[in-house]
N, C-alpha and C positions, 0 to 999 in steps of 0.2 A: 381769236385767241384760242389755242387748244386748252382743253380741260383735263384734270386728273380725277378719275373716278376710283371708287373702291367697291369691290364686290366680295361680300362675305360668303362663307360656306354654310349652308343651311338647307333644310328640306325644300325651301322655296327657290333656292338658287342652284341646286345640284341635281344632276340626273345620273342614274346608276345603270351602267352596263351597255349603253348603246349611244351611237350617233344616229340621229333621225331628223330629217327635214321638218317633221311635224312638231318637234319640240320648240315651243315658243321662246323667243329671247327674253332674258331676265334683265337685260340692260341694253340700251341703244346709245351709241356714241358717234361722234363725227370723225371723219378721217383726220388723222393727226393727233387725236386724243390719246392719253395714256390711261391705263386701267391697272390697278393693283388687285390681283385676284388671289383670294385665299382658298386653299384646297385642303382636303383631308385624304386619308388613305386607309383602306382595309375593311373587309367584312367582319362581322362579329366573331367569326371563328378564328381570326388571326390577331384580334386586338384585345384579347383578354389574357391576363397573365399577372403573376405576382410582381407588385412594385411598379407597374407602369400606370401612367395617368392618361386616360382616354378623354379626349376633348368632349365637352357636353354636346356640341353640335354634331359630332360624329355619332354619338349614341342616339341623338334625335333623328338623324338621317337614317340610321339603321331601323328605327322604329316606324318612321312615317313615309319613307321614300320607297316606291316600288322598284324592285330589281328587274329592269326591262329585259335584260339578257345577261348571261355570265360576262362579267367584265368589271371595269373600274368605276369608281365614283368620280365624276367630273363636275367642275363648277362652270356654269354658263347655261345657255349660249349668250355670247355678246354679239349683237348686230352692229355692223358698221355702216352708217348711212352712205348711200351711193354705190355700195358694192352690188354688182349684178352678175348673173351667170356669164361666164367667159372672161371675167376680170381675174385679177390676182390680188390676194390679200397679203400685204407685206406685214409681217409680225416682227417688230424689233424687240429683242429680249433685253430689257434694261436692267433688271435685277431679279435674282432668285435667292430666297433665304429660307432657312429651316425654321419651322414653327415649334417642333417638339424636340426633346432630348433623347428620343428613342426611335427605333425603327424596327421593322420585321423582315425576315427572310424565310422562305419556305422551300423545301424540296417536296415535290409531289410525285408519288409513284406513277409511272407511265407518262410523265411529263419531262420537260427539259431536253437537253441535247443528248443525254444518255438514258433514255426512258426505261430501258429494261435492266439497268444496273443498280438502281437504287429503289428497292421494293417498299421501303418504309417512309411514311411521311415524317418530316422533321421541321418543326417551327422554332426559329430563334427570335428572341427579342434582344436587340442589340442597343446598348447604351451609347450615347454620343456626348462628347464634351464640346459644347457649342463655343466656348472661349478658345480652346485649342484647335477646334475644327478637326477632330479626329473621332473615329468610331472605336470603341473599346471592344475588340473582338474577344470572344470567350476563351481563346487559346493564348491570350496574353499580348497580342499585337495591337498597337495603335495605328489604324489605317486612316490616312488623310481623307477628308471629305471633299467632294466636288459636286454639289447638288445641281440637278437639272430636272426638267419635266420629261418623263417618258412619253406622255400623251399630250399632243397639241394638234388640234385639227378643226376643220369646219364641217358643216353638215353635208352628207353625201347627196347625190342627185335624188330628187323626190321618188323617182321610179325604183330606186334600190330598196326603199323601205328602211326599217331599223337595221343597223349594222352593229355587231358587237364591237366594243372598244378594244378587244384583244387583237384583232387582225388589222394591220395597217393597210390602207388602200390609197386611192388617188386623193382622197380628202385629207390625207395625213393620218393623224391618230397615233397609234402605238409605235412610233418610229424608233424610240430607244436609242437616239443618237446623242452621245454624251458631249459632243461639240456644241450642242444647242444650249449654250449657257450665256450669261450676260456678255453683251457685245456682239453676239451672233444675230443673224436675221433669217427667219424662215419665210419662204414664199409658198403660199397655198393656192391652188386653183379654186375659184369660187363657182358653186353649183346652185346657189339659192340667193335670193335678195338678202342683203345684209351679211352674207358669208356665214354667220352663225358659228363663232369660234368658242370652243370649250377646251379646258385643259385639266390635267390631274396626273395621277400616277407619279407622284414625287419620288425621286431617287436621291438619296444622300450621297451615294457613290455606286458606280457600276462599271464593270469591265466590258470591253467590246465582246459581244456575243450573248451576254446575260445568261450564261450557259445552264444554270440550275433552274431557271425560269423566273427568278426574282433577283432584284438588286437589294440594297437596304431601302425598303419601301417606307416612306414617311410623308408627313404633311409639310407642304411648302407654300410659301407666298411668292408670287411672281408679279413683276411690273412689266407691262407690254405697251408698246406704242403701235397703233394700227394705222396703216396707210393703204388706201385703195389705189391700185395700180391699173389704170386703163390702158397703159402702154405695154403691158405684158400679157402673154398667154402661155399657160402651162398645162400639160396633161398629168404631170406628177409633181409632187413637192420638190423644191430645191432650197438651198440655203447658202449662206456665206458667213465667214468670219472676217476678222480684220486681215487675215493672211491667206485665206483659202476660199475657193469656190467649191461648192458641194452639190453633187447630183446624187439622186437616190434611186435605187432599184428595189422592187418588191415582187416576190414571186414564191410559190411553194418550193421551187427548185432553186437552190443557191446559185448554180451556174447561170440560170436565166436572170436572176436578180443582178448578177454581176454584169451580164450583157446589157441589161436595161440601164444600169447606172453608167456604164461606159459609153453607150450610145448618147445618153443625155449629156455627158461631158464633152463628147465630140461636137455635138450640136451647139453647146454653150461656147466652146472655143471658137467655132466658125462664126457665131453671132457676134462675138466680142473682138474679133480680129479679122485680118484678111487671109488667114491660113486656109489651105485646102483641107478637105477631109483626110487626105493622106497625111498631110503635115500634122493635123490635129491628132490623128491616130498614133503617129510617131511620138508626138509630145506626151501623150498619155502614157506610152510605154516607157518614156524616159523620166517623167516627173510626177505622174498622177498615182496616188496610192488608193487601192481598193480595199476598204476596211469592212469587216463584218459588223453590222450594227447589232443584230440579234439573230439567234437561231431558233427561237422558241415561241414565236407568235403566229404559227401556222404559215403565214406568208413571211419568209425570211427576208432580211434586209442587208443590202450592201450599199455603202455610201462611198462615192468616189471623191477624193480630195485633191484638188490641183492648187499648188501654191500660186498666188496671184503674180508673184515675181517671175515665175516661169513663163507666164504669158505676156506680161507687160514690161518685164525687166525689173531689176532691183531698184527700189526707191529709197 
């Protein structure tokens, strides 16, 4: 029988700024188990302001947890028994919920998609109506919320050492793909025994590109079901939703990221059908959308989305 575990956010269960194979797991589960993971968001410099209530565990993490590298506060790692290097960790996203009624957004000089055009730092604290599920933007607009985790990943290969959570890589991490919400499944290549999954960087809502460098950053809780896949092998993360297959390209050059995502989709189509590479390439040109995940994490992201009906026929 599968079990349902809960992992809180605390100095004992969170790590700040880095993915690293040396970080010991804080929870070990069986393949098929579900885990509800509570996360927090933000360093002290962005979480102080008039009228906002900062969670006590976030203040405690700020005081007690070392910042390994510049980056996010993540909860984990979770080790999944049986996961070994070369396997794939299937992460089924069961639920994502908001923990706080506020979030933050920042523009940083020399950051974002237009680094030279906004010379002054601006920090906004944005209220959220959790009943209506809208953000109360300061210029008077109610923006619908659509929460998801910006960062979900496993530990990198041991030889890589500590890797900042800012840059997405083969182990996943800061993918910032807003399709990865309840009902979606993320597939991550495994580089260490147990996989060592961590998550954080909660987003209440984000546009494709995350152009100013941040979304509405906030604390989230997520429920995930972990399955070890011995029958799969991946070099880069992939995902799927009820209606789409998703392949991911990551590179400092956006054109290269697009090529990586496209090659991944062609390979996926050929693996799931009897189509030739030429037919798969044509199908991508007819039915596959290349979307910009984010432009601001040093390694830019493109995710290719192919409707399942375009490959298998309408059902």
